[in-house]
N, C-alpha and C positions, 0 to 999 in steps of 0.2 A: 303608480298610484299607491296610496296607503290602503291597507286592508287588514281586517282582523283574521289572523291565520290560525288554523287548528291543525298542526302537523301530525298530531297523534291523539288517540282517545285518552281522556283523563279529566282531572278536576278543573275548576274554572280558570286557574292560573295557567293552564295549558294554552289558552287563547292569548295571543300577543299581537300587537300592532307591528306590521312590517311592510316592506315593499312587495308589490305583486304586479305582474303585467296588466296594463289597462286593456280591457277587452276591446276588440274591434267588432263593430256590428256586422253580422252576416247580411246577406241580401235582403232578408225580410225583417231584420232587427231594428230596434231603436236603441240608442245608447243614452242612458239616463245618468245624470249627475245626481247621486243620491244625497238628499238633504237630511233625511231621518229614516230610521229603520227600527222595527220592533225586535226585541229579544224575547223569544217564546219558549214554552216547554218543549217544542219540537227541536229548537236549537240546543237546549240542554240535553235532551235525550240523544241527539246525534253526536254532540261533543263528548258525552260521557259513555256512549254506547249503552245507555240505560233504557233498553227497549222493554216494554211491559209484557207480562203474560206469555212467556215462552216464545217471544218474537225476536230473541237475541240473534239467532242464526239468520232468519230472513232479513232482519234489520242490517246485519253486517254484510250480507250479500248485496244489499241494496246500496249501502253507503260506503262500503270498502271493508274487506275482510280483516286486514291487518292495520290499516290506517285510513283516515278519511279520504275517499276518492276525490272529493271536492273540498280543499282546505278552507275555502271561504264559505261560511255558513250564512244564514239570514234569508228570509223569504219575503216578509212584509216590508214594503218600502214606499217612500214618496220622494219626489225630486223633480228635476227639469230635464226635458229632452235636449240633448246637445248635438246629436248626429243621427242620421238614418241611413240604412242600407237602401240600395236603389229600388228594391221591391217592397219596402215598408209602406204601409198605407194607414191613413187615419190620424196621423200625427205630424207635427212640424217642429223644427228646432225652436226652443223657447217655451214649448207647452209644459204646463205644470201637470204632473201625472202621479198616480199611485197604483200599487198593484201587488201581485204575489208571484214570486219567482221560485223555481225549484231550489235554488241556492244562489249565493253570490251577493246578497243585499248588504252584507256587512263590509262594505268597501265604498270607495269614493265614486266608482263608476260601475254600472251594471248594464249588460246587454240582454235584451229580452225580445222575443218575437212580437211584432206589432199586433198579431191577432191572438196573443195569449192573454193572461189575466192582468191587463193594464188598461187604465181608464183615465179620462180627463179629470182633473181635480178642480172643483169650483174655487173661485178666488176667496170665498168666505171661510174656507177650511184651511187651517195651517198644515204645514208639512208634518209636524208632530202628531196632530190629530189624525191626519190621513194614514200615517204609518201604523197607528193603533187599530185600524179597522180590519184589514184583510184577513188576519189570522182568526181572532176571536169572533168578530161579528159575522164574517162569512160562514164560519163553522156553525154558529148558532142558527143562522137563517136556514141553512141547508138541513140541519138536523131537525129543527122544529117544524118548518114548513113542508119540506119534501120527504123526509124520512119518517118522522112521527106523524105527519099529517094533522098537526094540532089545529083544532077547529074552534071557532068562536063559541064561547060558553063552556068550554071544557076547563077542567082544573088540572094544572100542571105543578109538580114539585120539582124545583131546580136545586140540585145539590152542588154546592160550590158557587153560590150566586154572586159572590163579589169578585170572582177571578176574571182572568182575561177573556174567557168564553162566557162564563155565567153572567157577568155584568151586562153583556149584550143579550143573552138569552132572556133575561127578565124583561128588557125593553121590547124585544121582538115578540115575545109571548103576549104582552099587553097589546101590541099593535095588531096581533092576530085575533084579539078579542077574548083571550083566555083569562081565567082567574089564576093568580100566581101565588104560590107559597114558596118563599125563598129560604134556603138553608145556608147559613154562614156563621162566623163567630160574632159574639155580641157587639164587638167594636165596629162591625160593618153594617149594623142594622139600619142606621140612618142613611147610609149610601144606598142599600138595596131598596129601601122604601122610597127614596128620592127617584129611583129608576122606575118605580111603578109597582113594586111588590105589594100585594094585598095582605099577605100574612108573612110572618117571620118566625123562624125556628132557630134558636141558638143550639148548634149541634153538641155543644159541651153540656147543655142543661137538659135537653130532651131528645127523644128519638123520633125523628120525623116520620119514620115508617110504622110507628105505633098507632096506626089507624087501620080500619078494615074497609076495603073498597072505597078509599077516599079520593083517589086520583085517576084521571084519565091518562096522564102521561107522567112518567118520572124520567127526568133528564139528569144524569149524573156526569158532571164535568170533571170530577176529580178522582174517580175510582174508589169512592167511600162505601159503595153498596154493591150488592150482587142481585141478580135476577131472583135467586131463591129467596132472599130476604125481602125483596121489593114486591114480589108477586102478591102476597096477601093484602098489600096496601093499594093494589090496583083494582079498578072496576073490571067487570067481565070482558069489556072490549079495550082494556087498558094496554098501553105500550111502554115498555121499559127500554130506554135508549141511553146506552153508555157512550161517552165521547171516545174512550179508549177501551179496547177489548183484547182478550187473549185468544189463542187458537181454540181453547175449549169453549169459549163464548160463542165462537162461530158455529160450533156444533149445537150448542144449547139454543141458539137463535133459530137454526133450521128446524130443530125438533119442536120448538114452541109454536111454530107456524103450522104444524101438522094437525094440532088438536084444537080444542075449544079453550076459551079463557084468555087471560093476558098473554101477550106475545113480547118477545125481545127483538128489537130492530137494531142491526149493526150496519155500518157503512163507513167508507172513507170519504171525507169531504174533499172535493176538488174545486178550487176556485176558478171562475170563468169571468169574462168581461161582463156577461149578463148579471151575474151575482153582484159584482162591484157596482154596476149601474143601479141595481135594486137598492143597495145600501145607501147610495147617494140620494136616491129618490126618498127614502125613509128619513134621511137627515133633513132634506129640503122640506118635508112635510111635518117636521117636528116630532117624528116618532122615534128617533134614534139620536143619541149623542155619544161622541167618543168618551171612553173612560180610561184615563191614564193614571197609573200608580206613581211612576217616577220618570223624570227625564234626566239622562246622564250624558256627559260628553262622550264622544266616540272612544277617547283614550281610556275611559273607565269601563270598557266592555267586559273585561274579566269580572269586575264587580257586578255588572248587570247579570252575567251568568250565575254568579253566586246568589244574588237575590232571587232570580227565577227558580233556582234549585230549592230554595227554602219552601216554595209553594204557598207562601203566605203573602199574597199581594191583593191589592184592591184595583183591579183593572190591568192594563197592559204596561209593560216597561219599554221605554223608547230611548234610543241613543241618537244624538244629533252629530252630523259630520262637521269637521272643521270648515270654517268659512261659509257655512250654509246657514241661511236664515229662514225662519218660519214664515216670513212675510215678503222676502225679496227673492226674485228669480236669479238663477245663476247666470 
């Protein structure tokens, strides 16, 4: 099969299209013919070994000390089930599915356990739209609903509100009944307001933290703030929630929860079938819509990595596989 291969850590051009063995489904696996996949900040960080905040060594130990342990990157995918292991349950050949795998989605075929983060895909949702959901939308749902405990009537500041995670955070915060102040560049104001933002701050023109006790939750999706800077802008029971964090942040979060006043909440989002089902329910209820920046052909995946690395996007970047259609099953 064709796959995007990353034989070593390096710049975007390190990624190349080449031949790779087609995976065989294990006993409880389903084999998916990938139709579309997202290229995310996680893919960029793993490809470039650009792990944030003192996490370089733990990151290398996890992904491969000298070269990528798994040369095929990619987690968020959508496609069609083509084969199943004898113990796989819940799916059949021909099913349209989407999900989140540890790696391997940037290829024509992907094997994934049938009880992992994979779910049926409604006919009304295209493969491209579905591939744009598992990374950003799932993270936003977990961080806002489960980690921050965002409640109806609370005021949330979302930093990086037009990005792959922030664009979903705006929608999910509104679905949870919150008042939303979105931070992005001026060119993305119309987008974030269309997603439901009540207020907008152009980060180049104003400091969104220049308020006192104004927010119940601050969700930073891009690493533009710190707990120290954000704390005065939080209400006494406020929560500061960074999408990415350093080793020092882990210590700061633990200390913040020992005393009174605003706290820092950190966690690592893990996608599950239940979360994917929740996202589909929100789409069916009109509370959530996919946000895609660009759709590129699979052969342009190095360019996709370059675009992701600029960190100036409006939504998720998606690549489509050859001979795959957003409306036709394989």
